[in-house]
C-alpha positions, 0 to 999 in steps of 0.5 A: 138701673130699672128696665121696662118691657116695651112693645114698639109698633106691635113688635114683641116686648123688649127691655128699655131702660128707664128715662129713655125718651120716646124719640130714642125708640124711633128707627134711624130712617124715620128719625133722619126723615122727621116722619114721626111726630108723636107716639101712642103710649097705651092708647094715650098720645104723647110727645116724643120728649116723654120718657118711658116710665112703665111697661107699655105698648108704643105706636108711633104717629106718622105725619100722614096719619090722621093724628099726625096731620093734625099735629103737622097742621097745628105746628105749621100754623104756629110757624105761619103766625110767627112769620106774619108777626115778624114781617107785618107786626101790625096785621092781624092773621085769621085762620079761617077754615080748611079747603079739603087738604089745605088751610085758608087764611087772611091778613086784616089791616088797613089795606088789601093783602098783596101776592108779594107779601104772601111770597115773603111770608113763605120765604120766612117760614122756610127760614124758620123751618131750617133752624129746627126751632123747638115747640114748647108746651107751657101751662099758665094759670088763667089769671096770668093768661088773661093779663098776658092777652090783654097786654098783647091786645088778643081780644079773641083769646081773652074772650075764649079763655075767660069763658072756658071755665078752666083753671089754666091755659096751655101755651106754645112757646115758639122762638119767643112767641106765645100762642094758645095750643089746643093739642100736641105739636111737632118736636121742632120746626125742622119737621115742617118743610113740606108746604106752600103758600098761594095767594087767593084773594082776599087771603091765601091758601096754605097747602100741605101734604095730606094722606092719599093726596101726597101721591099726586102732589109734587115733592115740595110744592103742593098745588091748591085746586081752586074751589070758588063755590065752597069758598063763597059758602064759607064767606057767606056763613062767616058773615052770618057769624058776624050778623049773630055777633058770634065768631069764636067759642068765647063769644058763644059761651058769653051768649050762654052766660047772658041768656042770649042763646035762644035769640041766636038759635032763632036767627041761625035757623032763620038764616038757614031757612032763607037759604033753603028758600033761595035754592027752591027759587033757583030750581023753579024760577027757570025756563027749564023744567027741572024734574029731578033734584039730586042731593049729595054730601058727606056723612052726617050732613043732614041730607034727610032733613034738608030734603024735607025742608026743601020740599016744603019750600018747593010746595010754596013755589007751586010744585009737589015733591016726591023723595027717594033714597039712592040707597035703595039701588044698592046691589046685593051685598054678596056682589058689592066690591070689597074694600081694603079690609075685605068688607063690602065697600058701600061708599063706592059707586060700583055698590049701586045698580047704576044701570037700573037707576039710570033707566028709571030716572030716564023713564020718570023724566018722560012721565012713565011709572017705574017700580023703585026697589026697596033695599033690606039693609039687615039682610043686605039684599033687595026686598021682593016688594017694590014702590011704584013711582011716577012724577007728574007734570007739576011734581019734582023728584028729590033723590038723596044719596052720596053719589048725587054729583058723581057723573058715573051715576047721574050722566044719563039724566039730561042737564036741563032736567036736573038740579044738583045740590051739595050739602055739608056741615061747614063750620064757620066758628073758630076757637080763636084767631089762630085755631079753627074748628074742624068740619070733620070733627063736627060731623063725627060728633053729630054721627056719634050722637045720632048713631047711638040714639037711633041705631044703637051704635056705641061711640067706639064703633062709630069712631072705629069706622070713621076713617073708612067713611072719610076715605070714601068721602075723599074719593067719591064725594069731595072731588065733585062738590064744585060741579053742583048747581047749589051749595048748602051749609047745614052747620049751625053756629050753636050746635056743638054746645047743644050736643056737648052733654050727650056726646061727652057722656058717650065718649066717657064710655070708651075704655082706655084699653081700646085704640079709639080711646085716644080719639075719645079723649081728644073730642071730649077735651075739645067739647069741654071748651063749649058751655052747655046749651039747652035744646028746648029752644031748638025748633023741631024742623031743625037739621040738628034734630036729625041727630039729637032727636025730636024732629018733626020729620021722619028721619 
């Protein structure tokens, strides 16, 4: 019998017999608890049924890791679809989008969804989970898949695969049901016992364990925290997709093939401009004199371009604007609190000189002149130079920064004097009815493209630091998003097709011997489902220009 040298989770290599399944290498405690859902084999993700076939390093993927959460969610959605098809075969289930840790979905049909129906679906899902039903991945040639989807009346899948330019389709077979799978799945349904369904008109929320939130959620029922403003924005942009006639990748790719993309770009940009104009009206059409507009949002949301475009709309309404960045109020790097890795934590509000920021905002509201600091990011200290600033009677100060909604930072600004705007790239496009596009993936691809073009940062480095960026967003930004006065979605329905070429080239530069390789492969494969969109028709004031270049603003 042949043996291979295998390092497991960083331990010294040990001999493992050929044809040993990865599942058999898991420790007994993790195996009993079903907490390991996949493995990295030499930085390539693999299912647990794969057998050892070479000398390699193996790192197991836990349920609460980033890849583990994707596997858990993907598998849970398939189990949800199966339960719906069994109980309500005439209803169409649409996986709409994420809501922080959870998934919002709707059931379409000839009547509204009832709370008792959602309760029945959850009960059936728990019955499926108790049976340890395996998830099986199957490859089917494209022509056979097209025939199958026509027979099943799955027009959403038919459109997606018809325009995908791929010779085959990867299916998941689960208890006799076939559905498309765009990634790896849990070994069987017994892994999927931590979730809850909660009715939320007109659909429902599927809540599940997710990273740090696991500590604050009950053991079996994961309580969803309502976010009506965020859900309203998703609903609005979903309606915009219907206006454009683009609700999934297949329909977008078809528009590329038929030459309709220029019109889609123009309408998508016009819809965003209309929304920015409405926010400007909210700020100025009030009896209160708003002196400060705070613009906050996670990384790669397009805050700078949005601030410039909002400034133009405020000028249309008769107000001049001045723009500053909250980043100028960073403390010197040697006194900024450290993160878990011992690096300066630039994401936390304690990294800012909150006392100076508060005192200067108070002074500006009352018409006084202040000297705004200028931060030297290369040296990590404040410059000796400052920027004199005064906000006149007919002027509005716009402050851009990730902590613009955090009460620790902005509590000193009177409510009647400020307007708070939350901005994020919320993806309204789906792959198909049962597979959503992650908003986080859209922002990461934006950042990979921008950081390489304007900061000289390689894609591997951007991917490496992304988990710490995300952790900061979860702790310091997302908890305050519902406290905003206006919410703006900077996502554009065509943008992933426009960034595809550049992003895939950058991802291909990542070597297969670094940990970031697995994420690069996943993102590259995801982008391959999009047809390439030329950037010639994208206007120079588009938010997307902040990332791909060619902006008319200083970004």
